[in-house]
Each structure stands twice: as structure tokens, then as C-alpha cells.
C-alpha positions as CSV (number, residue, x, y, z in Angstrom):
1,M,-16.0,-10.2,36.0
2,S,-14.0,-8.3,38.6
3,Q,-15.3,-5.4,40.6
4,T,-13.4,-2.9,42.8
5,N,-15.2,-1.3,45.6
6,R,-14.4,0.7,48.7
7,T,-15.9,0.8,52.2
8,Q,-14.7,1.7,55.7
9,L,-14.8,-1.7,57.4
10,V,-14.7,-5.2,55.9
11,I,-15.6,-8.0,58.3
12,V,-14.7,-11.5,57.1
13,G,-17.0,-14.1,58.6
14,G,-20.6,-13.9,59.7
15,G,-20.4,-15.7,62.9
16,P,-21.2,-14.3,66.4
17,A,-18.2,-12.0,66.5
18,G,-18.6,-10.8,63.0
19,M,-22.4,-10.1,63.1
20,M,-22.2,-8.4,66.5
21,L,-19.4,-6.2,65.4
22,G,-21.2,-5.4,62.2
23,L,-24.3,-4.3,64.1
24,L,-22.4,-2.2,66.6
25,M,-20.3,-0.5,63.9
26,V,-23.3,0.4,61.6
27,R,-25.1,1.7,64.7
28,A,-22.1,4.0,65.2
29,G,-22.4,5.3,61.6
30,V,-19.5,3.2,60.0
31,H,-20.0,1.8,56.6
32,V,-19.7,-2.0,56.9
33,V,-19.5,-5.0,54.6
34,V,-19.7,-8.5,56.1
35,L,-18.6,-11.4,53.9
36,E,-20.0,-14.8,54.7
37,K,-19.0,-17.7,52.5
38,H,-22.1,-19.8,53.2
39,G,-25.6,-19.1,51.8
40,D,-27.3,-19.2,55.2
41,F,-26.5,-19.6,58.9
42,L,-28.0,-23.1,59.1
43,R,-25.0,-25.2,60.3
44,D,-25.7,-27.7,63.1
45,F,-23.6,-28.5,66.1
46,R,-22.5,-25.0,66.8
47,G,-22.5,-23.3,70.2
48,D,-26.0,-22.6,71.3
49,T,-25.4,-21.1,74.7
50,V,-26.1,-17.4,75.0
51,H,-24.7,-16.5,78.4
52,P,-25.8,-13.7,80.8
53,S,-23.0,-11.5,79.6
54,T,-24.3,-11.6,76.0
55,L,-27.9,-11.2,77.1
56,E,-26.7,-8.1,79.0
57,V,-25.3,-6.7,75.7
58,M,-28.6,-7.3,74.0
59,Y,-30.3,-5.4,76.9
60,E,-27.9,-2.5,76.5
61,L,-28.7,-2.4,72.8
62,G,-32.4,-2.3,73.5
63,L,-32.9,-5.6,71.8
64,L,-33.4,-8.0,74.7
65,E,-37.2,-8.1,74.7
66,D,-37.4,-8.9,71.0
67,F,-34.5,-11.4,71.2
68,L,-36.3,-13.4,73.9
69,K,-39.4,-13.7,71.8
70,R,-37.5,-16.2,69.7
71,P,-37.8,-19.8,70.7
72,H,-35.4,-20.7,73.4
73,S,-35.0,-22.5,76.7
74,E,-33.6,-21.0,79.9
75,L,-30.9,-22.8,82.0
76,R,-31.0,-21.3,85.5
77,E,-28.9,-24.0,87.2
78,M,-26.2,-26.4,86.0
79,S,-26.4,-29.9,87.3
80,G,-25.1,-33.3,86.4
81,Y,-24.2,-36.8,87.5
82,I,-20.8,-38.1,88.6
83,G,-20.8,-41.8,88.9
84,G,-24.5,-41.8,89.2
85,V,-24.6,-39.2,92.0
86,G,-26.6,-36.1,91.2
87,V,-24.8,-32.8,91.8
88,T,-25.7,-29.1,91.2
89,I,-22.6,-26.9,90.6
90,A,-23.9,-23.5,89.4
91,D,-26.8,-21.2,90.2
92,F,-27.3,-18.1,88.1
93,S,-30.0,-16.6,90.3
94,R,-27.6,-13.9,91.7
95,V,-25.6,-13.1,88.6
96,P,-25.6,-9.2,88.4
97,T,-27.4,-9.0,85.1
98,H,-30.9,-8.5,83.9
99,C,-31.1,-12.2,82.7
100,K,-30.2,-14.7,85.4
101,F,-30.0,-17.7,83.1
102,I,-28.2,-19.1,80.0
103,A,-30.5,-18.9,76.9
104,L,-30.2,-22.0,74.8
105,M,-31.0,-21.0,71.2
106,P,-29.8,-22.4,67.9
107,Q,-26.9,-20.2,66.7
108,W,-28.6,-19.7,63.3
109,D,-31.5,-18.0,65.1
110,F,-29.1,-15.8,67.0
111,L,-27.1,-14.8,63.9
112,D,-30.3,-14.2,61.9
113,F,-31.6,-11.9,64.7
114,L,-28.4,-9.8,64.6
115,A,-28.3,-9.7,60.8
116,G,-32.0,-8.6,60.7
117,H,-31.3,-5.6,63.0
118,A,-28.1,-4.7,61.2
119,K,-29.9,-4.7,57.9
120,R,-32.1,-1.8,59.1
121,Y,-29.1,0.5,58.6
122,P,-28.4,1.5,55.0
123,N,-24.7,1.5,55.7
124,F,-24.7,-2.2,56.3
125,H,-24.0,-4.7,53.6
126,L,-24.2,-8.5,54.2
127,M,-22.8,-10.5,51.3
128,M,-23.7,-14.2,51.5
129,E,-22.0,-16.8,49.5
130,T,-19.0,-14.5,49.2
131,E,-15.7,-15.9,50.4
132,A,-12.7,-13.8,51.2
133,T,-9.8,-15.6,49.5
134,S,-6.8,-13.2,50.0
135,L,-5.7,-10.0,51.6
136,I,-4.8,-6.9,49.7
137,E,-1.5,-5.3,50.9
138,D,-0.5,-1.8,49.9
139,G,2.5,0.0,51.2
140,G,3.0,-2.4,54.1
141,R,-0.6,-2.1,55.2
142,I,-3.6,-4.5,54.7
143,A,-5.8,-2.4,52.5
144,G,-8.7,-4.8,51.8
145,V,-9.6,-8.3,50.6
146,I,-10.2,-10.2,47.4
147,A,-13.4,-12.3,47.5
148,E,-15.2,-14.7,45.2
149,S,-18.9,-14.7,44.8
150,Q,-21.4,-16.2,42.4
151,E,-21.2,-13.0,40.4
152,G,-17.4,-13.3,40.1
153,R,-14.3,-11.8,41.7
154,L,-14.6,-8.8,44.0
155,E,-11.9,-6.5,45.3
156,L,-12.9,-4.7,48.4
157,R,-10.7,-1.8,49.6
158,A,-11.2,-0.8,53.2
159,D,-9.8,1.3,56.1
160,L,-9.8,-1.8,58.2
161,V,-10.3,-5.6,57.8
162,V,-11.4,-7.6,60.8
163,A,-11.0,-11.3,60.5
164,C,-13.8,-13.2,62.3
165,D,-13.5,-16.3,60.1
166,G,-13.1,-18.9,62.8
167,R,-10.5,-21.2,64.3
168,N,-9.2,-22.1,60.8
169,S,-8.9,-18.5,59.8
170,L,-7.6,-18.0,56.2
171,M,-7.1,-14.3,56.8
172,R,-5.0,-15.0,59.9
173,D,-2.9,-17.5,58.0
174,Q,-2.3,-15.1,55.1
175,A,-1.2,-12.4,57.4
176,R,1.3,-14.8,58.9
177,L,0.4,-13.9,62.4
178,P,2.2,-16.2,64.9
179,L,-0.1,-18.7,66.6
180,I,0.5,-20.4,70.0
181,E,-1.0,-23.9,70.1
182,F,-1.8,-25.7,73.3
183,G,-2.0,-29.4,73.6
184,V,-5.6,-30.6,74.0
185,P,-6.3,-34.2,75.3
186,I,-10.0,-34.4,74.1
187,D,-12.2,-34.3,71.1
188,V,-16.0,-34.3,70.9
189,L,-18.6,-36.3,69.0
190,W,-21.8,-34.5,68.4
191,M,-25.2,-36.1,67.7
192,K,-29.0,-35.5,68.2
193,L,-31.3,-37.5,70.4
194,S,-35.0,-37.0,70.9
195,K,-36.5,-35.6,74.2
196,D,-38.6,-37.4,76.7
197,K,-41.0,-35.8,79.1
198,S,-39.1,-37.2,82.1
199,D,-35.8,-35.6,81.0
200,S,-34.2,-33.1,83.5
201,P,-33.9,-29.6,81.9
202,T,-30.9,-28.7,84.1
203,T,-28.8,-31.8,83.6
204,L,-25.9,-30.8,81.4
205,G,-23.2,-33.4,82.0
206,R,-22.8,-37.0,83.1
207,M,-19.5,-38.8,84.0
208,A,-18.9,-42.5,84.2
209,A,-15.8,-44.7,84.0
210,G,-14.0,-43.5,80.8
211,L,-17.0,-41.6,79.6
212,I,-18.3,-38.0,79.6
213,F,-21.7,-37.1,78.1
214,V,-23.2,-33.6,77.7
215,T,-26.8,-32.7,76.7
216,L,-28.0,-29.2,75.5
217,D,-31.7,-28.5,75.1
218,R,-32.7,-27.7,71.5
219,G,-36.4,-27.4,72.2
220,D,-37.7,-30.6,70.7
221,Y,-34.5,-32.6,70.9
222,W,-31.2,-32.8,72.7
223,Q,-27.9,-31.8,71.1
224,C,-25.6,-34.3,72.6
225,A,-21.8,-34.5,73.0
226,L,-19.7,-37.5,73.9
227,V,-16.3,-36.4,75.0
228,I,-13.5,-38.7,73.9
229,S,-9.7,-38.9,74.2
230,K,-7.9,-37.0,71.4
231,G,-7.8,-39.2,68.3
232,G,-10.2,-41.7,69.7
233,A,-12.9,-41.4,67.0
234,E,-11.4,-44.0,64.7
235,R,-11.2,-46.5,67.5
236,L,-14.9,-46.0,68.3
237,R,-15.9,-46.3,64.7
238,S,-13.9,-49.6,64.4
239,E,-15.8,-51.0,67.4
240,G,-19.1,-50.4,65.6
241,L,-22.3,-48.4,66.2
242,D,-23.8,-50.9,68.7
243,A,-20.8,-50.5,71.0
244,F,-21.1,-46.7,70.6
245,R,-24.7,-46.8,71.5
246,Q,-24.0,-49.0,74.5
247,A,-21.3,-46.5,75.7
248,I,-23.9,-43.7,75.7
249,V,-26.3,-45.9,77.7
250,K,-23.6,-46.7,80.2
251,V,-23.0,-43.0,81.0
252,A,-26.6,-41.9,80.4
253,P,-29.0,-44.7,81.3
254,P,-32.2,-42.6,80.6
255,F,-31.3,-42.5,76.9
256,A,-31.4,-46.3,76.6
257,N,-34.8,-46.0,74.8
258,R,-33.4,-43.5,72.3
259,V,-29.9,-44.5,71.3
260,G,-31.4,-46.6,68.5
261,E,-32.1,-43.4,66.7
262,I,-28.4,-43.3,65.8
263,T,-28.4,-45.7,62.8
264,D,-25.4,-44.3,60.8
265,W,-22.1,-42.7,61.5
266,D,-23.1,-39.8,59.3
267,Q,-25.3,-38.8,62.2
268,V,-22.2,-38.4,64.4
269,K,-20.0,-35.4,63.8
270,L,-16.5,-35.0,65.1
271,L,-15.3,-31.7,66.6
272,T,-11.6,-31.6,66.7
273,V,-11.0,-29.5,69.8
274,K,-8.3,-26.8,69.6
275,V,-7.0,-24.4,72.1
276,N,-4.8,-21.7,70.8
277,R,-4.3,-17.9,70.6
278,L,-2.4,-15.4,68.5
279,R,0.8,-13.8,69.9
280,E,-0.1,-10.7,68.0
281,W,-3.8,-10.1,67.0
282,C,-3.1,-7.4,64.4
283,K,-0.9,-5.8,61.8
284,P,-1.5,-2.5,60.1
285,G,-5.0,-2.6,58.6
286,L,-6.0,-6.0,60.0
287,L,-7.4,-7.2,63.3
288,C,-8.3,-10.7,64.3
289,I,-11.0,-11.4,67.0
290,G,-13.1,-14.3,68.2
291,D,-12.0,-17.8,67.2
292,A,-9.6,-16.3,64.6
293,A,-7.6,-14.8,67.5
294,H,-8.2,-17.5,70.1
295,A,-9.8,-21.0,69.7
296,M,-11.4,-22.1,72.9
297,S,-12.3,-25.5,74.3
298,P,-16.1,-26.3,74.3
299,I,-15.9,-26.5,78.2
300,G,-18.6,-24.2,79.6
301,G,-19.8,-23.1,76.1
302,I,-17.8,-20.0,76.7
303,G,-16.4,-19.5,73.2
304,I,-19.4,-17.7,71.5
305,N,-19.7,-15.3,74.5
306,L,-16.0,-14.6,74.5
307,A,-16.2,-13.8,70.8
308,I,-19.1,-11.4,71.5
309,Q,-17.1,-9.7,74.2
310,D,-14.3,-9.2,71.7
311,A,-16.7,-7.6,69.3
312,V,-18.1,-5.2,71.9
313,A,-14.6,-4.1,73.0
314,T,-13.6,-3.7,69.4
315,A,-16.5,-1.4,68.7
316,N,-16.0,0.6,71.9
317,I,-12.3,1.2,71.0
318,L,-12.4,1.5,67.2
319,A,-15.8,3.0,66.2
320,P,-14.8,6.6,67.2
321,V,-11.5,6.1,65.5
322,I,-12.6,4.6,62.2
323,A,-15.3,7.3,61.8
324,R,-12.3,9.7,61.3
325,G,-10.2,7.5,59.1
326,A,-8.0,4.4,59.1
327,P,-7.1,3.2,62.6
328,S,-3.4,3.0,63.5
329,L,-1.6,-0.1,64.6
330,D,-1.6,1.3,68.1
331,D,-5.4,1.6,67.9
332,L,-5.7,-2.1,67.0
333,K,-3.3,-3.1,69.7
334,R,-5.6,-1.5,72.3
335,V,-8.2,-4.2,71.4
336,Q,-5.7,-7.0,72.1
337,Q,-4.5,-5.3,75.3
338,R,-8.2,-5.1,76.5
339,R,-9.1,-8.7,75.6
340,E,-5.9,-10.6,76.2
341,F,-6.3,-11.1,79.9
342,P,-9.8,-12.7,79.8
343,T,-8.6,-14.9,76.9
344,K,-5.6,-16.2,78.8
345,A,-7.5,-16.6,82.1
346,T,-10.3,-18.5,80.4
347,Q,-8.0,-20.8,78.5
348,R,-6.0,-21.4,81.7
349,L,-9.2,-22.4,83.5
350,Q,-10.3,-24.7,80.6
351,T,-6.9,-26.3,80.4
352,I,-7.1,-27.1,84.1
353,M,-10.5,-28.7,83.6
354,Q,-9.2,-30.7,80.6
355,D,-6.1,-31.9,82.3
356,R,-7.2,-32.5,85.9
357,V,-10.8,-33.6,85.4
358,M,-11.6,-34.8,81.9
359,T,-8.4,-36.6,81.1
360,R,-8.6,-38.5,84.5
361,V,-12.3,-39.4,84.0
362,L,-11.6,-40.7,80.5
363,A,-8.8,-42.9,81.9
364,L,-10.8,-44.4,84.7
365,K,-11.8,-48.1,84.8
366,R,-14.5,-47.6,87.4
367,D,-17.1,-44.9,88.0
368,P,-15.7,-41.7,89.6
369,K,-16.9,-40.1,92.8
370,P,-17.7,-36.4,93.2
371,P,-14.5,-34.7,94.4
372,L,-14.6,-32.4,97.5
373,P,-15.0,-29.1,95.6
374,V,-18.1,-30.5,93.8
375,K,-19.5,-31.9,97.1
376,L,-19.2,-28.4,98.6
377,L,-20.9,-26.8,95.7
378,N,-23.7,-29.3,95.9
379,R,-24.2,-28.8,99.6
380,F,-23.8,-25.0,99.9
381,R,-26.0,-23.1,97.4
382,F,-24.2,-19.8,98.0
383,L,-20.9,-21.3,96.6
384,R,-22.6,-22.1,93.3
385,Q,-22.5,-18.4,92.5
386,I,-18.7,-18.7,91.9
387,P,-18.9,-21.0,88.9
388,A,-22.1,-19.3,87.7
389,R,-20.2,-16.0,87.6
390,L,-17.2,-17.5,85.8
391,V,-19.3,-19.2,83.2
392,G,-22.0,-16.5,82.9
393,L,-19.9,-13.4,82.9
394,G,-16.3,-14.4,82.4
395,F,-13.3,-12.6,83.6
396,R,-13.9,-9.2,82.0
397,P,-17.5,-8.7,80.7
398,E,-17.8,-5.8,78.3
399,H,-20.5,-3.2,78.1
400,V,-21.7,-1.2,75.1
401,H,-20.0,2.2,75.0
402,S,-19.7,2.5,71.2
403,P,-21.4,5.7,69.9
404,V,-24.7,5.9,68.2
405,A,-24.9,8.0,65.0
406,A,-26.6,11.3,65.8
407,E,-28.9,11.0,62.8
408,P,-30.2,8.1,60.7
409,M,-27.8,7.4,57.9
410,A,-28.9,8.2,54.4
411,A,-28.8,5.2,52.0
412,K,-25.3,5.1,50.6
413,P,-24.1,2.3,48.2
414,I,-20.6,1.0,48.4
415,A,-18.7,3.5,46.4
416,A,-16.9,2.1,43.3
417,E,-13.4,3.2,42.7
């Protein structure tokens, strides 16, 4: 069966950008439909770092106290080992936000929290297991999407479609928006390892000759990442699991008693790292934000928080406009103009880290030594505020200025045409 419905805003993708934008827009009185192709948010090896900039958004929405009741851990410093030498490189104690830490929380909990609060508004509709498959074009303007659900084909007409469907965005591809790709020299292998009482809660990264290992606290286990040279996954698999486990022990000796937990390659997931951005983020009736507009490197765990900042800026700019009718192309371009600088600056910083640090470490035959900038950060605590601010806030942190509907919305179903 096929249905045709109409709403004001269709958001394709229920990730961080999509769910935050949905919450902000319904709060402003806009009728919103979010399409999420999966049946739940339970997908592992996603970004779990909720940075101070995002926590500040939660505070501005009045949701911070409830949010922090969810199980999480708090990272107040960033430290690691370079060639066996312990270093501390970031201190969040003076970041000018209410929360002076990074909250480590499984992304499914974060998304579930946003969805739960958005569902309190009768003008919010979250459609799970519903995949947007194509755009509807009418008179040179994107006028909605075609979606497939368990109930059949759905045609959703809207004043605006926002693509938040990730780094492999189908909506972006269908709109034929030009994408700029940047060469990336690394990939990442993700896995889980159990925790030990002696493990340091602040140690994020370890570097040894040809190896980079990252650990993120998931409460009762570590989410671990082994950074490898681009395309190196097949070589590692060909060498066998035992060699893989020994590589982890070489860079992270404290895990020697746990690497045996990896018994099958199915436990190791490959993240193909991409860094790209759209030349144009929009066309009439369509806007791309988050990973759909700019795929980020996993360095610093910045991607989820940059996507949240995109959503806040989009709501600030477009909520008052869409309340009156379909936004113009110039309205949509204002979002790109607002968010393009922090995107470019962040990608530039990540590219420098990839090319000048990670690539060199992965090529080394002997253990690296801490470079001078790291030595200075380790010695002088006040200098650690610089990387803490870059990671925790980014280049242009956004604040919630989108309106709040004057009165609670009366329940209103999506109107059938």
C-alpha cells in the first residue's frame, strides 16, 4: 500500500544531528517527522563522547540534570603513553561551561534520551524501521521523500527535508551535491576488552613503534580502537589473530591478560575513515548537516559534537522561518555560512594530526618519544587548557536561541493529502 502525507519538516536519519534537530524544532512548534531505517538505536562502535559543548546545550534546554542521571563516566583529563612515557595533554577544569568534563555514554542511550523528550510533544513523529529511499522533486524544488516501511511505501511531502543520514548519505547522493574528498592515511579497528580495577580512567591513547591504541570507558568494559594504515586490515587478518593480539600487547602491555578475549575476527570491526565535506550543503527544499555534510576523522571524538552544533545552528536559523512557511534557498545557505568555518578548521586540525603524527608513528620501527609540544603540555598545566578548549568546545560552539512555542501544541496527526 502507498500513503501520501504532509508535514512541515522531514528529518532523514535518527542519529545525533537528526534527533537533536527534531527535539529543537518540535520545541519551537514545528511539525516534525524523523525517519530512522533501523528498529532501534543499538549499534555498537559509535561515538560515545559527549563533549562540554553538547552538555552545555543540554543545560540550555533544561535537560542536563536528567541526562546525567543516565549511566556514564566523566573524563576530566586526557592522558596517554608515548613510547612508554606517561603524558597528560588536556585538562577540562577551566573550560567555560557548566560541565568541565567529557561524558562517556553509549550513543544509543544519548539518542534514546533525546527521542524520549521529543516524544512528549504531539507534533513529533519518530518512524523507526522506515528508510527514505528517494527524494521528491516538484518544480525544481525538493518537496519531500519516498520511504519504505513495514507497512509499505510512504510518500511524505514537506516544506523542508534535512538529510542527517550519515557519511554515506543517500539523500545527498540523490541530490547530486558536489562532495570534496580528502585523502586519509588511516583506518580504525574497533573491539571490546574487559576492564581491570588497576586500569587508568584518564588514559585514552598509547603509541608505540608502528602502533596506536585508544581506549574509551564503557562502564564495565573498554571500547578499544587500533589505528592502522589505510587498507592495512587485510594484512593484519592474513597474519592471524595471535599476531593481532600480540600487537595490542606491544602497545598496551596492561591488556596482556585480556587480549585472549578476542577469539574471532567477527569481534573486530573495521571503520573505514573518511574526511570530506560538501561544496554546497543545500538546494531548494533540502539541507544536509552532520556527517551527511562533512565526514570527520575519529580524532578527538569531535564528529558527534560537531553534528550537534550543526543541529543547534539549523534550529536557531530556520525554526522561525519554517513556522511561517517553506524556507528559501538563501535561508538554507545561512546554515552553511554559519557552520562552514568550524567544519573547515576542525578538518584542517584533524588532517595535520593524521599526516604529521599518526602517519609518522605508524611508519616507525622503534618507539617514539614525546615531541616538544607534548612535553610542554605535560609539564605546564595551564597549557592543557588549549587542547581542552579545542576538543571540548570546538571553533564555534553554538547556543540554543531557537524559539519555544508559546503554548503546548494540541495533538495533531500528520495530515493526509
